[in-house]
C-alpha positions as CSV (number, residue, x, y, z in Angstrom):
1,M,0.0,0.0,0.0
2,N,1.4,3.4,-0.9
3,S,0.9,6.6,0.9
4,S,-1.9,7.8,-1.4
5,D,-3.9,4.6,-0.5
6,R,-3.8,5.2,3.2
7,P,-7.0,6.3,5.0
8,A,-7.0,9.9,6.1
9,R,-6.6,10.2,9.8
10,P,-6.2,13.3,12.0
11,A,-2.8,13.9,13.4
12,P,-2.4,12.6,17.0
13,G,-3.1,15.2,19.6
14,P,0.2,16.6,20.8
15,A,-1.7,18.4,23.6
16,A,-2.5,15.1,25.2
17,V,0.9,13.4,25.0
18,D,4.3,14.9,24.3
19,H,5.8,11.8,22.6
20,R,9.3,13.1,22.6
21,A,9.3,14.0,26.3
22,A,7.5,10.8,27.1
23,V,10.2,8.7,25.5
24,A,12.7,10.1,27.9
25,A,10.4,9.7,30.9
26,E,9.5,6.1,30.0
27,T,13.1,5.2,29.4
28,A,14.0,6.6,32.8
29,R,11.3,4.4,34.4
30,F,12.6,1.4,32.5
31,V,16.2,2.0,33.6
32,A,15.1,2.5,37.2
33,A,13.3,-0.9,37.1
34,V,16.3,-2.9,35.8
35,Q,19.2,-0.9,37.3
36,D,19.9,-3.4,40.1
37,A,17.9,-6.4,38.7
38,D,19.3,-9.7,37.6
39,L,19.3,-9.3,33.9
40,T,19.0,-13.1,33.3
41,T,15.5,-12.9,34.7
42,A,12.9,-14.4,32.3
43,V,10.3,-12.1,30.9
44,P,7.0,-14.1,30.7
45,S,5.2,-11.5,28.5
46,C,8.0,-11.9,25.9
47,P,8.5,-15.7,25.8
48,G,12.1,-16.7,25.4
49,W,13.5,-13.3,26.4
50,T,15.4,-12.2,29.5
51,L,15.6,-8.7,30.9
52,S,18.9,-8.4,29.0
53,D,17.1,-9.2,25.7
54,L,14.4,-6.7,26.6
55,V,16.8,-3.9,27.3
56,K,18.9,-4.6,24.2
57,H,15.8,-4.7,22.0
58,T,14.4,-1.4,23.3
59,G,17.7,0.5,23.1
60,S,18.3,-0.9,19.6
61,V,14.9,0.2,18.4
62,Q,15.5,3.7,19.8
63,R,18.9,4.0,18.1
64,W,17.5,2.6,14.8
65,F,14.5,4.9,14.7
66,S,16.9,7.8,15.5
67,S,19.0,6.9,12.5
68,L,15.9,7.0,10.3
69,L,15.1,10.4,11.6
70,H,18.6,11.7,10.9
71,A,18.4,10.3,7.4
72,R,14.9,11.7,6.7
73,V,14.1,8.4,4.9
74,Q,11.7,8.7,2.0
75,E,11.4,5.0,1.3
76,P,11.7,1.7,3.2
77,P,15.2,1.2,4.5
78,R,17.1,-1.6,3.0
79,T,19.0,-2.5,6.2
80,R,18.5,-2.2,9.9
81,D,22.2,-2.0,10.6
82,V,23.1,0.8,13.0
83,D,26.0,1.4,15.3
84,L,24.5,0.3,18.6
85,R,27.6,0.9,20.8
86,L,26.4,-2.0,22.9
87,P,28.6,-2.6,25.9
88,E,30.2,-6.0,26.3
89,R,29.2,-6.3,30.0
90,Q,25.5,-6.7,30.7
91,E,25.9,-4.8,33.9
92,E,26.3,-1.7,31.7
93,Y,23.1,-2.3,29.8
94,P,20.9,0.0,31.9
95,A,23.3,2.9,31.4
96,W,23.4,2.1,27.7
97,L,19.6,2.2,27.5
98,S,19.7,5.6,29.3
99,D,22.1,6.8,26.7
100,S,19.9,5.5,23.9
101,A,17.2,7.9,25.1
102,T,19.8,10.7,24.8
103,V,20.5,9.6,21.2
104,A,16.8,9.7,20.5
105,A,16.4,13.2,22.1
106,Q,19.2,14.4,19.8
107,A,17.4,13.0,16.7
108,F,14.1,14.7,17.9
109,A,15.8,18.0,18.4
110,A,17.3,17.9,14.9
111,T,14.0,16.9,13.1
112,D,10.8,18.8,12.5
113,P,8.0,16.5,13.6
114,E,5.9,17.7,10.6
115,L,8.6,16.7,8.1
116,P,7.2,14.3,5.5
117,M,9.0,11.0,5.9
118,W,8.4,7.4,5.0
119,A,6.9,5.4,7.8
120,W,5.4,1.9,7.8
121,G,2.2,3.1,9.4
122,A,-0.6,5.5,8.6
123,D,1.2,8.8,9.4
124,Q,3.8,9.7,6.9
125,H,5.7,12.3,9.0
126,A,8.6,12.3,11.3
127,R,6.3,12.4,14.3
128,F,5.3,8.8,13.5
129,W,8.7,7.6,14.7
130,A,8.6,9.5,18.1
131,R,5.1,8.1,18.8
132,R,6.1,4.6,17.8
133,M,9.3,4.8,19.9
134,L,7.2,5.9,22.9
135,F,5.0,2.8,22.8
136,E,7.9,0.4,22.1
137,T,9.6,1.8,25.2
138,L,6.5,2.0,27.4
139,L,5.3,-1.6,26.7
140,H,8.7,-3.0,27.3
141,R,9.1,-1.0,30.5
142,V,5.8,-2.7,31.6
143,D,7.2,-6.1,30.5
144,A,10.3,-5.5,32.7
145,E,8.2,-4.5,35.8
146,L,5.9,-7.5,35.4
147,A,8.9,-9.8,35.1
148,L,10.2,-8.4,38.4
149,G,6.8,-8.9,40.1
150,R,6.1,-5.2,40.3
151,R,2.9,-3.4,39.6
152,A,3.1,-1.7,36.2
153,I,1.3,1.6,36.0
154,V,0.5,3.3,32.7
155,D,-0.5,7.0,32.7
156,R,-4.0,7.4,31.3
157,P,-3.2,9.9,28.5
158,S,-0.5,7.7,27.2
159,A,-2.8,4.6,27.4
160,V,-5.5,6.4,25.4
161,D,-3.0,7.5,22.8
162,G,-1.4,4.1,22.7
163,I,-4.6,2.3,22.0
164,D,-5.3,4.7,19.1
165,E,-1.8,4.3,17.8
166,F,-2.0,0.5,17.9
167,L,-5.4,0.3,16.1
168,V,-4.6,2.9,13.5
169,N,-1.3,1.3,12.5
170,L,-2.2,-2.4,12.8
171,P,-3.6,-2.7,9.3
172,F,-0.1,-1.8,8.0
173,A,1.8,-4.3,10.2
174,T,1.5,-7.4,8.0
175,P,5.3,-7.4,7.1
176,F,6.1,-8.3,10.7
177,A,2.7,-9.5,12.0
178,P,1.5,-11.8,9.1
179,D,-1.6,-13.1,10.9
180,V,-3.1,-9.6,10.7
181,V,-4.1,-10.5,7.1
182,K,-6.6,-12.9,8.5
183,L,-8.6,-10.1,10.1
184,R,-11.4,-10.1,7.6
185,G,-15.2,-10.2,8.0
186,P,-18.6,-9.2,6.6
187,G,-18.6,-5.8,8.3
188,S,-18.4,-7.2,11.8
189,T,-17.6,-4.7,14.5
190,I,-15.6,-4.8,17.7
191,R,-15.8,-2.0,20.2
192,F,-13.2,-1.2,22.8
193,A,-14.6,1.1,25.5
194,A,-12.7,2.9,28.2
195,T,-14.6,2.8,31.5
196,D,-12.5,5.6,33.0
197,G,-13.4,8.1,30.2
198,G,-15.5,8.5,27.1
199,E,-13.2,7.0,24.5
200,R,-14.6,4.3,22.2
201,W,-12.8,2.5,19.4
202,V,-14.9,0.6,16.9
203,V,-13.0,-1.7,14.5
204,R,-14.8,-3.0,11.5
205,L,-13.7,-6.2,9.7
206,R,-14.5,-6.0,6.0
207,P,-13.9,-8.6,3.2
208,D,-11.0,-6.5,2.0
209,G,-9.4,-5.7,5.4
210,F,-10.2,-3.8,8.6
211,G,-9.8,-0.5,10.3
212,L,-11.3,2.0,12.7
213,D,-14.7,3.4,11.9
214,A,-14.8,7.1,11.1
215,N,-15.4,9.3,14.1
216,T,-14.3,6.7,16.6
217,G,-11.1,6.5,18.6
218,A,-9.4,9.0,20.9
219,T,-10.5,12.0,18.8
220,G,-14.1,11.0,18.0
221,A,-15.5,9.2,21.1
222,A,-18.6,11.2,21.3
223,E,-19.8,9.9,17.9
224,A,-18.8,6.3,18.5
225,A,-21.4,3.6,17.6
226,E,-23.5,2.6,20.6
227,T,-23.8,-1.0,19.4
228,A,-21.2,-3.5,18.1
229,D,-21.1,-7.2,17.4
230,A,-18.7,-7.6,20.3
231,T,-17.6,-5.2,23.0
232,V,-14.7,-5.2,25.6
233,Q,-14.8,-2.6,28.4
234,G,-12.0,-1.7,30.8
235,S,-9.8,1.1,31.9
236,A,-7.6,2.7,29.2
237,A,-4.5,1.3,30.8
238,D,-5.9,-2.2,30.9
239,L,-7.2,-1.9,27.3
240,L,-3.7,-0.9,26.1
241,L,-2.2,-4.0,27.7
242,L,-5.1,-6.0,26.2
243,V,-4.5,-4.9,22.6
244,Y,-0.8,-5.6,23.0
245,G,-1.4,-9.1,24.4
246,R,-0.3,-8.5,27.9
247,L,-3.8,-9.2,29.3
248,R,-6.4,-11.6,28.0
249,H,-9.9,-10.3,27.2
250,D,-11.4,-12.7,29.7
251,A,-9.3,-11.3,32.5
252,A,-11.3,-10.1,35.6
253,V,-10.5,-6.5,34.9
254,F,-12.7,-6.5,31.7
255,T,-16.3,-6.9,30.9
256,H,-17.2,-8.2,27.5
257,D,-20.3,-9.2,25.6
258,G,-21.4,-10.1,22.1
259,D,-19.8,-12.5,19.7
260,E,-17.2,-14.5,21.6
261,G,-16.0,-16.1,18.4
262,L,-15.3,-12.7,16.8
263,L,-13.3,-11.7,19.9
264,A,-11.3,-14.9,19.8
265,H,-10.6,-14.4,16.1
266,W,-9.4,-10.9,16.7
267,F,-7.1,-11.7,19.6
268,A,-5.7,-14.8,17.8
269,N,-4.6,-12.7,14.8
270,S,-3.8,-9.2,16.1
271,A,-0.5,-9.9,17.8
272,F,1.9,-7.1,17.1
């Protein structure tokens, strides 16, 4: 799909979340969580990974995205090679992750967020990469805290923005989430409803694909459909963890009704 085929979506609301500042804040929380932890600790929400893998992945993503911003890429990059400057000793990984956020901040400072750029998602501007970097960092910070048996807290504005970012970009994620192509249907709808606010996201599965209904999501909650074939309700923070597969839709924190088969189909194929 080229950029002219992408559905028109309003730009994310910068007044709600400053993505650039939030990357720094979330990285600091991540570093604080793992600073004195055993980095060989398994991460159940990322099967097969340890905390060391989680830190390395997050810092690598931050540095790769930063290199894309500096290059002002206008087409899909042919390589993901970037100088990671990864230390040899794992004990130095937390400090390296902190430095990765500094690398990102330098890229943000040097790049106009409104600059047209290639991006794999819906928003073809530099701001896409700061927003995407935020949720890569936030979700893996949560993974680290859960692995360490700590309560993971997600700020509500970030949770609302993150749900929207996930659902807007998911239709474009097939290169690395191939099961997404199975999300088809005869116009079936799934509604995600935040119980701690008025936000409603209605996803429609069509024969040719899926996407958010117009006037639903973080910027159009007041006009969201009142009925859907299936509905899941929970706090914005819990819904964010749900769409990213960190919680199941039948967890006690959610209420759900409607077509259970439709919900099972969605969650079986929307892994990011």
